[in-house]
PyMOL Python script that loads the backbone (N, CA, C, O; Angstrom):
from pymol import cmd

cmd.read_pdbstr("""\
ATOM      1  N   MET A   1       0.731  -1.396  -0.296  1.00  0.00           N
ATOM      2  CA  MET A   1       0.093  -0.156   0.027  1.00  0.00           C
ATOM      3  C   MET A   1       1.086   1.196  -0.143  1.00  0.00           C
ATOM      4  O   MET A   1       2.021   1.192   0.658  1.00  0.00           O
ATOM      5  N   GLY A   2       1.048   2.056  -0.823  1.00  0.00           N
ATOM      6  CA  GLY A   2       1.285   3.055  -0.944  1.00  0.00           C
ATOM      7  C   GLY A   2       1.027   4.475   0.256  1.00  0.00           C
ATOM      8  O   GLY A   2       0.413   4.702   1.298  1.00  0.00           O
ATOM      9  N   PRO A   3       1.530   4.854  -0.272  1.00  0.00           N
ATOM     10  CA  PRO A   3       1.251   6.755   0.832  1.00  0.00           C
ATOM     11  C   PRO A   3      -0.099   7.434   0.837  1.00  0.00           C
ATOM     12  O   PRO A   3      -0.623   8.006   1.793  1.00  0.00           O
ATOM     13  N   ILE A   4      -0.673   7.248  -0.630  1.00  0.00           N
ATOM     14  CA  ILE A   4      -1.799   8.143  -0.590  1.00  0.00           C
ATOM     15  C   ILE A   4      -2.739   6.895  -0.259  1.00  0.00           C
ATOM     16  O   ILE A   4      -3.788   7.328   0.217  1.00  0.00           O
ATOM     17  N   GLU A   5      -2.739   5.041  -0.366  1.00  0.00           N
ATOM     18  CA  GLU A   5      -3.324   4.631   0.082  1.00  0.00           C
ATOM     19  C   GLU A   5      -3.944   5.181   1.247  1.00  0.00           C
ATOM     20  O   GLU A   5      -4.937   5.890   1.409  1.00  0.00           O
ATOM     21  N   ARG A   6      -2.957   4.584   2.149  1.00  0.00           N
ATOM     22  CA  ARG A   6      -2.690   4.680   3.957  1.00  0.00           C
ATOM     23  C   ARG A   6      -3.588   6.041   4.028  1.00  0.00           C
ATOM     24  O   ARG A   6      -4.613   5.941   4.702  1.00  0.00           O
ATOM     25  N   GLN A   7      -3.392   6.986   3.568  1.00  0.00           N
ATOM     26  CA  GLN A   7      -4.120   9.012   4.479  1.00  0.00           C
ATOM     27  C   GLN A   7      -5.435   8.368   3.435  1.00  0.00           C
ATOM     28  O   GLN A   7      -6.491   8.716   3.962  1.00  0.00           O
ATOM     29  N   ILE A   8      -5.663   7.703   2.380  1.00  0.00           N
ATOM     30  CA  ILE A   8      -7.044   7.633   2.216  1.00  0.00           C
ATOM     31  C   ILE A   8      -7.836   6.096   3.118  1.00  0.00           C
ATOM     32  O   ILE A   8      -8.541   5.095   2.989  1.00  0.00           O
ATOM     33  N   GLN A   9      -7.143   6.818   3.914  1.00  0.00           N
ATOM     34  CA  GLN A   9      -7.918   4.757   4.608  1.00  0.00           C
ATOM     35  C   GLN A   9      -7.964   5.600   5.908  1.00  0.00           C
ATOM     36  O   GLN A   9      -9.089   5.657   6.406  1.00  0.00           O
ATOM     37  N   GLU A  10      -6.885   6.333   6.630  1.00  0.00           N
ATOM     38  CA  GLU A  10      -6.614   7.161   8.073  1.00  0.00           C
ATOM     39  C   GLU A  10      -7.749   8.669   7.635  1.00  0.00           C
ATOM     40  O   GLU A  10      -7.959   9.395   8.607  1.00  0.00           O
ATOM     41  N   LYS A  11      -8.061   8.874   7.022  1.00  0.00           N
ATOM     42  CA  LYS A  11      -9.163   9.748   6.591  1.00  0.00           C
ATOM     43  C   LYS A  11     -10.511   9.231   6.402  1.00  0.00           C
ATOM     44  O   LYS A  11     -11.443   9.937   6.018  1.00  0.00           O
ATOM     45  N   LEU A  12     -10.609   7.972   6.681  1.00  0.00           N
ATOM     46  CA  LEU A  12     -12.141   8.174   6.170  1.00  0.00           C
ATOM     47  C   LEU A  12     -12.184   7.466   7.364  1.00  0.00           C
ATOM     48  O   LEU A  12     -12.753   6.392   7.170  1.00  0.00           O
ATOM     49  N   GLN A  13     -11.730   7.645   8.824  1.00  0.00           N
ATOM     50  CA  GLN A  13     -11.113   6.543   9.870  1.00  0.00           C
ATOM     51  C   GLN A  13     -12.255   7.416  10.305  1.00  0.00           C
ATOM     52  O   GLN A  13     -12.297   7.245  11.524  1.00  0.00           O
ATOM     53  N   VAL A  14     -13.358   8.396   9.917  1.00  0.00           N
ATOM     54  CA  VAL A  14     -13.522   9.458  10.673  1.00  0.00           C
ATOM     55  C   VAL A  14     -15.536   9.135  10.518  1.00  0.00           C
ATOM     56  O   VAL A  14     -16.498   9.572  11.149  1.00  0.00           O
ATOM     57  N   LEU A  15     -15.382   8.130   9.301  1.00  0.00           N
ATOM     58  CA  LEU A  15     -16.258   8.286   9.529  1.00  0.00           C
ATOM     59  C   LEU A  15     -16.867   5.995  10.305  1.00  0.00           C
ATOM     60  O   LEU A  15     -17.679   5.078  10.175  1.00  0.00           O
ATOM     61  N   ARG A  16     -15.981   6.323  10.812  1.00  0.00           N
ATOM     62  CA  ARG A  16     -15.838   4.300  11.519  1.00  0.00           C
ATOM     63  C   ARG A  16     -15.835   3.401  10.892  1.00  0.00           C
ATOM     64  O   ARG A  16     -16.167   2.488  11.648  1.00  0.00           O
ATOM     65  N   PRO A  17     -15.674   3.034   9.976  1.00  0.00           N
ATOM     66  CA  PRO A  17     -15.481   2.207   9.101  1.00  0.00           C
ATOM     67  C   PRO A  17     -16.111   0.448   9.673  1.00  0.00           C
ATOM     68  O   PRO A  17     -15.330   0.165  10.581  1.00  0.00           O
ATOM     69  N   LEU A  18     -16.986  -0.580   9.539  1.00  0.00           N
ATOM     70  CA  LEU A  18     -16.947  -1.590   9.904  1.00  0.00           C
ATOM     71  C   LEU A  18     -15.909  -2.407   8.724  1.00  0.00           C
ATOM     72  O   LEU A  18     -15.158  -3.325   9.054  1.00  0.00           O
ATOM     73  N   SER A  19     -16.006  -1.980   7.569  1.00  0.00           N
ATOM     74  CA  SER A  19     -15.230  -2.268   6.078  1.00  0.00           C
ATOM     75  C   SER A  19     -15.136  -1.529   5.956  1.00  0.00           C
ATOM     76  O   SER A  19     -15.968  -0.638   6.124  1.00  0.00           O
ATOM     77  N   LEU A  20     -13.666  -1.411   5.453  1.00  0.00           N
ATOM     78  CA  LEU A  20     -13.300  -0.652   3.940  1.00  0.00           C
ATOM     79  C   LEU A  20     -12.021  -1.373   3.252  1.00  0.00           C
ATOM     80  O   LEU A  20     -10.979  -1.805   3.745  1.00  0.00           O
ATOM     81  N   GLU A  21     -12.510  -1.334   1.906  1.00  0.00           N
ATOM     82  CA  GLU A  21     -12.170  -1.841   0.991  1.00  0.00           C
ATOM     83  C   GLU A  21     -11.346  -0.753   0.225  1.00  0.00           C
ATOM     84  O   GLU A  21     -11.823   0.297  -0.204  1.00  0.00           O
ATOM     85  N   LEU A  22     -10.367  -1.052   0.140  1.00  0.00           N
ATOM     86  CA  LEU A  22     -10.310   0.263  -1.323  1.00  0.00           C
ATOM     87  C   LEU A  22      -8.602  -0.346  -2.964  1.00  0.00           C
ATOM     88  O   LEU A  22      -7.424  -0.598  -2.709  1.00  0.00           O
ATOM     89  N   ARG A  23      -8.998  -0.348  -3.771  1.00  0.00           N
ATOM     90  CA  ARG A  23      -8.231  -0.941  -4.947  1.00  0.00           C
ATOM     91  C   ARG A  23      -7.831  -0.090  -5.360  1.00  0.00           C
ATOM     92  O   ARG A  23      -8.639   0.838  -5.357  1.00  0.00           O
ATOM     93  N   ASP A  24      -6.691   0.189  -5.864  1.00  0.00           N
ATOM     94  CA  ASP A  24      -5.461   1.252  -6.544  1.00  0.00           C
ATOM     95  C   ASP A  24      -5.636   0.292  -8.287  1.00  0.00           C
ATOM     96  O   ASP A  24      -5.043  -0.677  -8.761  1.00  0.00           O
ATOM     97  N   GLU A  25      -7.168   1.527  -8.980  1.00  0.00           N
ATOM     98  CA  GLU A  25      -7.011   1.091 -10.286  1.00  0.00           C
ATOM     99  C   GLU A  25      -5.754   1.885 -11.080  1.00  0.00           C
ATOM    100  O   GLU A  25      -5.724   1.750 -12.303  1.00  0.00           O
ATOM    101  N   SER A  26      -4.935   2.533 -10.572  1.00  0.00           N
ATOM    102  CA  SER A  26      -4.266   3.856 -11.372  1.00  0.00           C
ATOM    103  C   SER A  26      -4.105   2.883 -12.995  1.00  0.00           C
ATOM    104  O   SER A  26      -4.712   3.090 -14.046  1.00  0.00           O
ATOM    105  N   GLY A  27      -3.103   1.847 -12.697  1.00  0.00           N
ATOM    106  CA  GLY A  27      -2.385   1.265 -13.771  1.00  0.00           C
ATOM    107  C   GLY A  27      -3.244   0.888 -15.609  1.00  0.00           C
ATOM    108  O   GLY A  27      -2.892   0.703 -16.774  1.00  0.00           O
ATOM    109  N   GLN A  28      -4.502   0.957 -14.781  1.00  0.00           N
ATOM    110  CA  GLN A  28      -6.014   1.007 -16.159  1.00  0.00           C
ATOM    111  C   GLN A  28      -6.229   2.322 -16.631  1.00  0.00           C
ATOM    112  O   GLN A  28      -6.957   1.853 -17.506  1.00  0.00           O
ATOM    113  N   HIS A  29      -6.258   3.229 -16.802  1.00  0.00           N
ATOM    114  CA  HIS A  29      -6.346   4.917 -17.180  1.00  0.00           C
ATOM    115  C   HIS A  29      -4.867   5.325 -17.364  1.00  0.00           C
ATOM    116  O   HIS A  29      -4.614   6.459 -16.957  1.00  0.00           O
ATOM    117  N   VAL A  30      -3.871   4.651 -17.879  1.00  0.00           N
ATOM    118  CA  VAL A  30      -2.449   5.243 -18.640  1.00  0.00           C
ATOM    119  C   VAL A  30      -2.672   5.713 -19.782  1.00  0.00           C
ATOM    120  O   VAL A  30      -2.816   5.337 -20.946  1.00  0.00           O
ATOM    121  N   GLY A  31      -2.665   6.681 -19.134  1.00  0.00           N
ATOM    122  CA  GLY A  31      -2.961   7.231 -20.115  1.00  0.00           C
ATOM    123  C   GLY A  31      -4.401   7.777 -20.690  1.00  0.00           C
ATOM    124  O   GLY A  31      -5.097   7.692 -21.702  1.00  0.00           O
ATOM    125  N   HIS A  32      -4.400   8.374 -19.436  1.00  0.00           N
ATOM    126  CA  HIS A  32      -5.677   9.249 -18.885  1.00  0.00           C
ATOM    127  C   HIS A  32      -5.313  10.566 -18.719  1.00  0.00           C
ATOM    128  O   HIS A  32      -4.330  10.789 -18.012  1.00  0.00           O
ATOM    129  N   PRO A  33      -6.099  11.788 -19.394  1.00  0.00           N
ATOM    130  CA  PRO A  33      -5.085  12.961 -18.441  1.00  0.00           C
ATOM    131  C   PRO A  33      -5.040  13.459 -17.186  1.00  0.00           C
ATOM    132  O   PRO A  33      -4.210  14.255 -16.747  1.00  0.00           O
ATOM    133  N   GLY A  34      -6.225  12.828 -16.455  1.00  0.00           N
ATOM    134  CA  GLY A  34      -5.888  12.822 -14.690  1.00  0.00           C
ATOM    135  C   GLY A  34      -4.691  11.711 -13.914  1.00  0.00           C
ATOM    136  O   GLY A  34      -4.046  11.825 -12.872  1.00  0.00           O
ATOM    137  N   ALA A  35      -4.745  10.766 -14.820  1.00  0.00           N
ATOM    138  CA  ALA A  35      -3.073   9.663 -14.980  1.00  0.00           C
ATOM    139  C   ALA A  35      -1.710  10.613 -14.791  1.00  0.00           C
ATOM    140  O   ALA A  35      -0.853  10.885 -13.950  1.00  0.00           O
ATOM    141  N   ALA A  36      -2.103  10.923 -16.140  1.00  0.00           N
ATOM    142  CA  ALA A  36      -0.580  12.224 -16.738  1.00  0.00           C
ATOM    143  C   ALA A  36      -0.574  13.284 -15.900  1.00  0.00           C
ATOM    144  O   ALA A  36       0.443  13.889 -15.562  1.00  0.00           O
ATOM    145  N   ALA A  37      -1.904  13.580 -15.484  1.00  0.00           N
ATOM    146  CA  ALA A  37      -0.998  14.858 -14.622  1.00  0.00           C
ATOM    147  C   ALA A  37      -0.733  14.530 -12.886  1.00  0.00           C
ATOM    148  O   ALA A  37      -0.531  15.402 -12.040  1.00  0.00           O
ATOM    149  N   GLY A  38      -0.798  12.978 -12.625  1.00  0.00           N
ATOM    150  CA  GLY A  38      -0.287  11.985 -10.815  1.00  0.00           C
ATOM    151  C   GLY A  38      -1.635  11.985 -10.521  1.00  0.00           C
ATOM    152  O   GLY A  38      -1.401  11.976  -9.313  1.00  0.00           O
ATOM    153  N   GLY A  39      -2.831  11.988 -10.561  1.00  0.00           N
ATOM    154  CA  GLY A  39      -4.170  11.466  -9.698  1.00  0.00           C
ATOM    155  C   GLY A  39      -4.335  10.028 -10.138  1.00  0.00           C
ATOM    156  O   GLY A  39      -3.882   9.524 -11.166  1.00  0.00           O
ATOM    157  N   GLY A  40      -5.036   9.467  -9.221  1.00  0.00           N
ATOM    158  CA  GLY A  40      -4.901   7.942  -8.986  1.00  0.00           C
ATOM    159  C   GLY A  40      -6.042   8.246  -9.512  1.00  0.00           C
ATOM    160  O   GLY A  40      -6.513   9.341  -9.821  1.00  0.00           O
ATOM    161  N   HIS A  41      -6.476   7.130  -9.595  1.00  0.00           N
ATOM    162  CA  HIS A  41      -8.228   6.372  -9.858  1.00  0.00           C
ATOM    163  C   HIS A  41      -8.049   5.418  -8.682  1.00  0.00           C
ATOM    164  O   HIS A  41      -6.996   4.859  -8.375  1.00  0.00           O
ATOM    165  N   TYR A  42      -9.380   5.295  -7.988  1.00  0.00           N
ATOM    166  CA  TYR A  42      -9.649   4.149  -7.035  1.00  0.00           C
ATOM    167  C   TYR A  42     -10.739   3.744  -6.869  1.00  0.00           C
ATOM    168  O   TYR A  42     -11.675   4.541  -6.937  1.00  0.00           O
ATOM    169  N   GLN A  43     -11.018   2.075  -6.539  1.00  0.00           N
ATOM    170  CA  GLN A  43     -12.280   2.129  -6.121  1.00  0.00           C
ATOM    171  C   GLN A  43     -12.648   1.850  -4.697  1.00  0.00           C
ATOM    172  O   GLN A  43     -11.713   1.340  -4.080  1.00  0.00           O
ATOM    173  N   LEU A  44     -14.027   2.085  -3.810  1.00  0.00           N
ATOM    174  CA  LEU A  44     -13.533   2.167  -2.874  1.00  0.00           C
ATOM    175  C   LEU A  44     -15.080   1.070  -2.417  1.00  0.00           C
ATOM    176  O   LEU A  44     -16.101   0.805  -3.052  1.00  0.00           O
ATOM    177  N   THR A  45     -14.751   0.800  -1.483  1.00  0.00           N
ATOM    178  CA  THR A  45     -16.283  -0.556  -0.786  1.00  0.00           C
ATOM    179  C   THR A  45     -15.943   0.580   0.934  1.00  0.00           C
ATOM    180  O   THR A  45     -14.933   1.217   1.231  1.00  0.00           O
ATOM    181  N   LEU A  46     -17.004   0.445   1.557  1.00  0.00           N
ATOM    182  CA  LEU A  46     -17.153   1.540   2.060  1.00  0.00           C
ATOM    183  C   LEU A  46     -18.514   0.852   3.238  1.00  0.00           C
ATOM    184  O   LEU A  46     -19.586   0.586   2.696  1.00  0.00           O
ATOM    185  N   VAL A  47     -18.425   0.674   4.354  1.00  0.00           N
ATOM    186  CA  VAL A  47     -19.770  -0.040   5.127  1.00  0.00           C
ATOM    187  C   VAL A  47     -19.315   0.437   6.816  1.00  0.00           C
ATOM    188  O   VAL A  47     -18.455   0.172   7.657  1.00  0.00           O
ATOM    189  N   SER A  48     -20.689   1.425   6.615  1.00  0.00           N
ATOM    190  CA  SER A  48     -20.520   2.951   8.138  1.00  0.00           C
ATOM    191  C   SER A  48     -22.388   2.114   8.897  1.00  0.00           C
ATOM    192  O   SER A  48     -23.159   1.373   8.288  1.00  0.00           O
ATOM    193  N   GLU A  49     -22.507   2.632  10.283  1.00  0.00           N
ATOM    194  CA  GLU A  49     -23.029   2.801  10.324  1.00  0.00           C
ATOM    195  C   GLU A  49     -23.806   4.384  10.315  1.00  0.00           C
ATOM    196  O   GLU A  49     -24.922   4.741  10.694  1.00  0.00           O
ATOM    197  N   ALA A  50     -22.351   5.318   9.534  1.00  0.00           N
ATOM    198  CA  ALA A  50     -22.484   6.486  10.011  1.00  0.00           C
ATOM    199  C   ALA A  50     -23.666   6.684   8.291  1.00  0.00           C
ATOM    200  O   ALA A  50     -24.270   7.659   7.843  1.00  0.00           O
ATOM    201  N   PHE A  51     -23.579   5.788   7.983  1.00  0.00           N
ATOM    202  CA  PHE A  51     -24.568   6.123   5.843  1.00  0.00           C
ATOM    203  C   PHE A  51     -26.367   4.913   6.605  1.00  0.00           C
ATOM    204  O   PHE A  51     -27.204   4.504   5.801  1.00  0.00           O
ATOM    205  N   HIS A  52     -26.457   4.710   7.721  1.00  0.00           N
ATOM    206  CA  HIS A  52     -27.830   4.568   7.917  1.00  0.00           C
ATOM    207  C   HIS A  52     -29.944   5.787   7.448  1.00  0.00           C
ATOM    208  O   HIS A  52     -30.992   6.070   8.030  1.00  0.00           O
ATOM    209  N   GLY A  53     -29.621   5.887   6.794  1.00  0.00           N
ATOM    210  CA  GLY A  53     -30.821   5.901   6.940  1.00  0.00           C
ATOM    211  C   GLY A  53     -30.708   7.325   6.312  1.00  0.00           C
ATOM    212  O   GLY A  53     -31.541   8.204   6.535  1.00  0.00           O
ATOM    213  N   LYS A  54     -28.998   7.577   5.058  1.00  0.00           N
ATOM    214  CA  LYS A  54     -28.458   8.989   3.926  1.00  0.00           C
ATOM    215  C   LYS A  54     -28.695   8.096   3.388  1.00  0.00           C
ATOM    216  O   LYS A  54     -28.962   6.975   3.819  1.00  0.00           O
ATOM    217  N   ASN A  55     -28.589   8.701   1.753  1.00  0.00           N
ATOM    218  CA  ASN A  55     -28.873   8.424   0.296  1.00  0.00           C
ATOM    219  C   ASN A  55     -27.462   7.965  -0.062  1.00  0.00           C
ATOM    220  O   ASN A  55     -26.518   7.762   0.703  1.00  0.00           O
ATOM    221  N   ARG A  56     -27.520   7.846  -1.370  1.00  0.00           N
ATOM    222  CA  ARG A  56     -26.311   7.213  -1.893  1.00  0.00           C
ATOM    223  C   ARG A  56     -25.590   9.465  -1.693  1.00  0.00           C
ATOM    224  O   ARG A  56     -24.839   9.761  -0.764  1.00  0.00           O
ATOM    225  N   LEU A  57     -26.022  10.448  -2.632  1.00  0.00           N
ATOM    226  CA  LEU A  57     -25.524  11.049  -2.957  1.00  0.00           C
ATOM    227  C   LEU A  57     -25.277  11.946  -1.359  1.00  0.00           C
ATOM    228  O   LEU A  57     -24.337  12.692  -1.086  1.00  0.00           O
ATOM    229  N   ALA A  58     -26.321  11.615  -0.580  1.00  0.00           N
ATOM    230  CA  ALA A  58     -25.605  12.485   0.931  1.00  0.00           C
ATOM    231  C   ALA A  58     -23.950  11.168   1.271  1.00  0.00           C
ATOM    232  O   ALA A  58     -22.849  11.655   1.010  1.00  0.00           O
ATOM    233  N   ARG A  59     -23.979   9.773   1.774  1.00  0.00           N
ATOM    234  CA  ARG A  59     -22.619   9.289   1.968  1.00  0.00           C
ATOM    235  C   ARG A  59     -21.662   9.264   0.487  1.00  0.00           C
ATOM    236  O   ARG A  59     -20.804   8.381   0.471  1.00  0.00           O
ATOM    237  N   HIS A  60     -21.715   9.824  -0.283  1.00  0.00           N
ATOM    238  CA  HIS A  60     -20.931   9.706  -1.638  1.00  0.00           C
ATOM    239  C   HIS A  60     -20.212  11.748  -0.421  1.00  0.00           C
ATOM    240  O   HIS A  60     -19.232  11.898   0.308  1.00  0.00           O
ATOM    241  N   ARG A  61     -21.166  12.615  -0.771  1.00  0.00           N
ATOM    242  CA  ARG A  61     -20.713  13.958  -0.368  1.00  0.00           C
ATOM    243  C   ARG A  61     -20.040  13.798   1.705  1.00  0.00           C
ATOM    244  O   ARG A  61     -19.287  14.519   2.359  1.00  0.00           O
ATOM    245  N   MET A  62     -20.610  12.842   1.970  1.00  0.00           N
ATOM    246  CA  MET A  62     -19.492  12.500   3.682  1.00  0.00           C
ATOM    247  C   MET A  62     -18.104  12.134   2.990  1.00  0.00           C
ATOM    248  O   MET A  62     -17.251  13.021   2.977  1.00  0.00           O
ATOM    249  N   ILE A  63     -17.791  10.837   2.384  1.00  0.00           N
ATOM    250  CA  ILE A  63     -16.379  10.436   1.923  1.00  0.00           C
ATOM    251  C   ILE A  63     -16.179  11.350   1.669  1.00  0.00           C
ATOM    252  O   ILE A  63     -15.349  11.784   2.467  1.00  0.00           O
ATOM    253  N   TYR A  64     -16.616  12.569   0.447  1.00  0.00           N
ATOM    254  CA  TYR A  64     -15.994  13.516  -0.064  1.00  0.00           C
ATOM    255  C   TYR A  64     -14.935  14.925   1.407  1.00  0.00           C
ATOM    256  O   TYR A  64     -13.765  15.166   1.703  1.00  0.00           O
ATOM    257  N   ALA A  65     -16.264  15.393   1.819  1.00  0.00           N
ATOM    258  CA  ALA A  65     -15.452  15.553   2.858  1.00  0.00           C
ATOM    259  C   ALA A  65     -14.550  15.801   3.701  1.00  0.00           C
ATOM    260  O   ALA A  65     -13.949  16.721   4.255  1.00  0.00           O
ATOM    261  N   ALA A  66     -14.687  14.042   3.592  1.00  0.00           N
ATOM    262  CA  ALA A  66     -13.893  12.882   4.188  1.00  0.00           C
ATOM    263  C   ALA A  66     -12.270  13.226   4.365  1.00  0.00           C
ATOM    264  O   ALA A  66     -11.520  13.588   5.272  1.00  0.00           O
ATOM    265  N   LEU A  67     -12.190  12.922   3.064  1.00  0.00           N
ATOM    266  CA  LEU A  67     -10.885  12.242   2.692  1.00  0.00           C
ATOM    267  C   LEU A  67     -11.000  14.301   1.667  1.00  0.00           C
ATOM    268  O   LEU A  67     -11.294  14.146   0.481  1.00  0.00           O
ATOM    269  N   GLY A  68     -10.841  15.572   1.995  1.00  0.00           N
ATOM    270  CA  GLY A  68     -10.963  16.945   1.951  1.00  0.00           C
ATOM    271  C   GLY A  68     -10.124  17.153   0.220  1.00  0.00           C
ATOM    272  O   GLY A  68     -10.564  17.088  -0.928  1.00  0.00           O
ATOM    273  N   GLU A  69      -8.424  17.483   0.946  1.00  0.00           N
ATOM    274  CA  GLU A  69      -7.719  18.032  -0.365  1.00  0.00           C
ATOM    275  C   GLU A  69      -6.896  16.604  -0.802  1.00  0.00           C
ATOM    276  O   GLU A  69      -5.868  16.675  -1.477  1.00  0.00           O
ATOM    277  N   LEU A  70      -7.414  15.392  -0.380  1.00  0.00           N
ATOM    278  CA  LEU A  70      -6.954  14.518  -1.580  1.00  0.00           C
ATOM    279  C   LEU A  70      -8.093  14.828  -2.828  1.00  0.00           C
ATOM    280  O   LEU A  70      -7.669  14.978  -3.974  1.00  0.00           O
ATOM    281  N   MET A  71      -9.368  14.904  -2.578  1.00  0.00           N
ATOM    282  CA  MET A  71      -9.892  15.361  -3.687  1.00  0.00           C
ATOM    283  C   MET A  71     -10.024  15.959  -5.195  1.00  0.00           C
ATOM    284  O   MET A  71     -10.733  15.771  -6.183  1.00  0.00           O
ATOM    285  N   ASN A  72      -8.665  16.992  -4.711  1.00  0.00           N
ATOM    286  CA  ASN A  72      -8.157  18.186  -6.007  1.00  0.00           C
ATOM    287  C   ASN A  72      -6.985  17.390  -6.238  1.00  0.00           C
ATOM    288  O   ASN A  72      -6.653  17.993  -7.259  1.00  0.00           O
ATOM    289  N   GLY A  73      -6.162  16.584  -6.117  1.00  0.00           N
ATOM    290  CA  GLY A  73      -4.713  15.951  -6.625  1.00  0.00           C
ATOM    291  C   GLY A  73      -4.660  14.982  -6.929  1.00  0.00           C
ATOM    292  O   GLY A  73      -4.646  14.613  -8.104  1.00  0.00           O
ATOM    293  N   PRO A  74      -4.600  14.076  -5.666  1.00  0.00           N
ATOM    294  CA  PRO A  74      -3.622  13.403  -5.404  1.00  0.00           C
ATOM    295  C   PRO A  74      -4.975  11.483  -5.768  1.00  0.00           C
ATOM    296  O   PRO A  74      -4.551  10.361  -6.047  1.00  0.00           O
ATOM    297  N   ILE A  75      -6.074  11.795  -5.636  1.00  0.00           N
ATOM    298  CA  ILE A  75      -7.037  11.306  -5.680  1.00  0.00           C
ATOM    299  C   ILE A  75      -7.894  11.981  -7.757  1.00  0.00           C
ATOM    300  O   ILE A  75      -8.236  13.124  -8.061  1.00  0.00           O
ATOM    301  N   HIS A  76      -7.927  10.976  -8.457  1.00  0.00           N
ATOM    302  CA  HIS A  76      -8.649  11.981  -9.570  1.00  0.00           C
ATOM    303  C   HIS A  76      -9.718  11.828  -9.975  1.00  0.00           C
ATOM    304  O   HIS A  76     -10.449  12.617 -10.575  1.00  0.00           O
ATOM    305  N   ALA A  77     -10.024   9.822  -9.383  1.00  0.00           N
ATOM    306  CA  ALA A  77     -11.522   9.468  -9.631  1.00  0.00           C
ATOM    307  C   ALA A  77     -11.347   8.149  -9.152  1.00  0.00           C
ATOM    308  O   ALA A  77     -10.504   7.252  -9.173  1.00  0.00           O
ATOM    309  N   LEU A  78     -13.022   8.500  -8.499  1.00  0.00           N
ATOM    310  CA  LEU A  78     -12.771   7.876  -7.133  1.00  0.00           C
ATOM    311  C   LEU A  78     -14.465   7.037  -7.238  1.00  0.00           C
ATOM    312  O   LEU A  78     -15.468   7.333  -6.590  1.00  0.00           O
ATOM    313  N   ALA A  79     -14.346   6.215  -8.021  1.00  0.00           N
ATOM    314  CA  ALA A  79     -15.592   5.021  -6.974  1.00  0.00           C
ATOM    315  C   ALA A  79     -16.032   4.259  -6.516  1.00  0.00           C
ATOM    316  O   ALA A  79     -15.627   3.101  -6.410  1.00  0.00           O
ATOM    317  N   ILE A  80     -17.395   4.940  -5.959  1.00  0.00           N
ATOM    318  CA  ILE A  80     -17.572   4.807  -4.377  1.00  0.00           C
ATOM    319  C   ILE A  80     -18.919   3.536  -4.158  1.00  0.00           C
ATOM    320  O   ILE A  80     -19.606   3.386  -5.168  1.00  0.00           O
ATOM    321  N   ASP A  81     -19.210   2.871  -3.230  1.00  0.00           N
ATOM    322  CA  ASP A  81     -20.112   2.281  -3.342  1.00  0.00           C
ATOM    323  C   ASP A  81     -20.069   1.741  -1.469  1.00  0.00           C
ATOM    324  O   ASP A  81     -19.238   1.121  -0.805  1.00  0.00           O
ATOM    325  N   ALA A  82     -21.429   2.368  -1.149  1.00  0.00           N
ATOM    326  CA  ALA A  82     -20.986   2.776  -0.121  1.00  0.00           C
ATOM    327  C   ALA A  82     -22.174   2.163   1.333  1.00  0.00           C
ATOM    328  O   ALA A  82     -23.264   2.687   1.104  1.00  0.00           O
ATOM    329  N   PHE A  83     -22.245   1.468   2.367  1.00  0.00           N
ATOM    330  CA  PHE A  83     -23.158   0.861   2.638  1.00  0.00           C
ATOM    331  C   PHE A  83     -23.677   1.224   4.023  1.00  0.00           C
ATOM    332  O   PHE A  83     -23.040   1.925   4.809  1.00  0.00           O
ATOM    333  N   ALA A  84     -24.883   0.699   4.270  1.00  0.00           N
ATOM    334  CA  ALA A  84     -24.623   0.777   5.744  1.00  0.00           C
ATOM    335  C   ALA A  84     -25.358  -1.024   6.301  1.00  0.00           C
ATOM    336  O   ALA A  84     -26.283  -1.688   5.832  1.00  0.00           O
ATOM    337  N   PRO A  85     -25.002  -1.118   6.736  1.00  0.00           N
ATOM    338  CA  PRO A  85     -24.415  -2.667   7.648  1.00  0.00           C
ATOM    339  C   PRO A  85     -25.439  -3.701   7.365  1.00  0.00           C
ATOM    340  O   PRO A  85     -25.367  -4.886   7.039  1.00  0.00           O
ATOM    341  N   ASP A  86     -27.023  -2.368   7.735  1.00  0.00           N
ATOM    342  CA  ASP A  86     -28.101  -3.968   6.778  1.00  0.00           C
ATOM    343  C   ASP A  86     -28.449  -4.039   5.957  1.00  0.00           C
ATOM    344  O   ASP A  86     -29.320  -4.867   5.690  1.00  0.00           O
ATOM    345  N   GLU A  87     -27.725  -2.806   4.692  1.00  0.00           N
ATOM    346  CA  GLU A  87     -28.241  -3.224   3.615  1.00  0.00           C
ATOM    347  C   GLU A  87     -27.069  -4.216   2.606  1.00  0.00           C
ATOM    348  O   GLU A  87     -27.031  -4.197   1.375  1.00  0.00           O
ATOM    349  N   LEU A  88     -26.230  -4.993   3.461  1.00  0.00           N
ATOM    350  CA  LEU A  88     -25.169  -6.159   2.817  1.00  0.00           C
ATOM    351  C   LEU A  88     -26.192  -7.825   3.316  1.00  0.00           C
ATOM    352  O   LEU A  88     -25.748  -8.934   3.020  1.00  0.00           O
TER     353      LEU A  88
END
""", "prot")
cmd.dss("prot")
cmd.show_as("cartoon", "prot")
cmd.util.cbc("prot")
cmd.orient("prot")
């Protein structure tokens, strides 16, 4: 795991994840403009009680807020699957 992945996982701890899976898919996007600028492409699956009663947009906003400045450079693209525990 690289330093960006560690930072992502650390920042997402604010959501108290019951499960967090992060995959770096940057290698699949070689030549993409965002990849050329140094931003990574990631796939995130996150399960948290914090998502209970929240719709998809609200969950994504919570994740973006937790990641903060990482969304402005080190992360070019983030595919998100966010679930409350009772949705699994």
